[in-house]
N, C-alpha and C positions, 0 to 999 in steps of 0.2 A: 503672455501665455503662463499659466500656472503649473504646478508640479502636476496635478492630476491630468491636465491636459497632454502632459508627456508620458503618462504612464498607460500601457495597454492593459486595460482592466478586462479580464476575459470571464465570462459567465461559466459556473460549473456546469457542463452539459452532459455529464454522466448521470444515468438514473441510479438512485441507491438500490441495494441488493435487497432482496425480499427477506433473507435470513443470513445471518453469520453465527455458524457454530465451530466448537472446537472439538475435533475428534479425539479418539483415544490416543492417538500417536501425536498429539499436540499441533497437527495440521489444522489450519482453517478452511471449513467448508462453507463456500459463499454460493448462495442461490440468487442468481441475477433474474430478473424479470423475463419469462419466456424462455429460459434456458436450464439446461440440466446442472445440477450443483457442480461447482468447481472446487477442488480441492487443492490447496496451496500450502506446500511442506513449510512448516514454521522456520526452517534455516534459510529458506529460499526468502521468505517474507522479511526475516530479520535483514538478510544481506541485501534487500532493495529498500531498505529504509531511506526516506528521502530527506532526512533532516541535515542541518548545516554542519552537523559533526560527522555525518557519514557521506556527505556530498558537498564538494566545494561550492560555496554558493554562486560565485560569479563565472565559473567555467564549467561546472556540472562534473568535473572530474571526481572520480570515487575516491573517498578517503578511508573508507572501511575495507579492511582486509578479511576477505572471507574466510581465511584459515584461522583466524581469533574468534570464530563464532563457535561456541560450543556444540558439538553434535545433539546434545540433549537439550538444546534451546527449546523454551516454551513460553507462550503467553500467560503472564501472570494475571493481567487485567486487559480488559478491551472497553474503552471508552468512547461513546459517541462525540463527535464535534460537529455541532449543528446538524444540519442534513447534508452534509457534503463530504464527511470523512470520518475516521476512526483514529483513535491514539492507542497505541499497544504499549503495555509496560511488560518488558521482557524478563526471564528469568536471569539475565546476565547484568540486570540492573538498568539497562538502556530504557528510555521511556519518552524521548522527545520528539519521535517521528510521528508526523501526520500523513496517514495514508488516505488521501482524496479517492473517491469510488473509481475514477479513472486510473490513478496509479495502482489501486488494489487490483483491478482488473489486469492491467498490462502485467504486474507480476505474476499473476495467474497465468495468464497466457503464455508468458515466456517460460514458467516453470513446467507447463504442460506441452508446450511445443506448439500450441495452437495459433491459428493465423489471429492478429488482431482483430477485434470488433470494429464494425465501422463506426464512425461519429453518431450516427442515428440512433445505434443500439447500445453504445457505450455509456 
């Protein structure tokens, strides 16, 4: 049995958004197929960074202290990562997190208090 036989390789099932824009207040406005635009506050998005510096890789324990995120945090650059994620460079100098479409949607739903989307629509 080889290494790849022991790894659970999951396909990216989330559909990409139709548009991602930055609002005047620095929030991300994400338009998912067939849905109204979702506004994700910049601070909530930065707080949800999934990188190894912000989340312990093996336990999933959050390492980032939300109180250290500046209130005026804003995206400086947003770059596509293939057809499955974006990487955001933040005004606090952080830029290693890759937000998959599923992660981006989940952070937006948590921020808005919306029920999570079903896997078929995510």
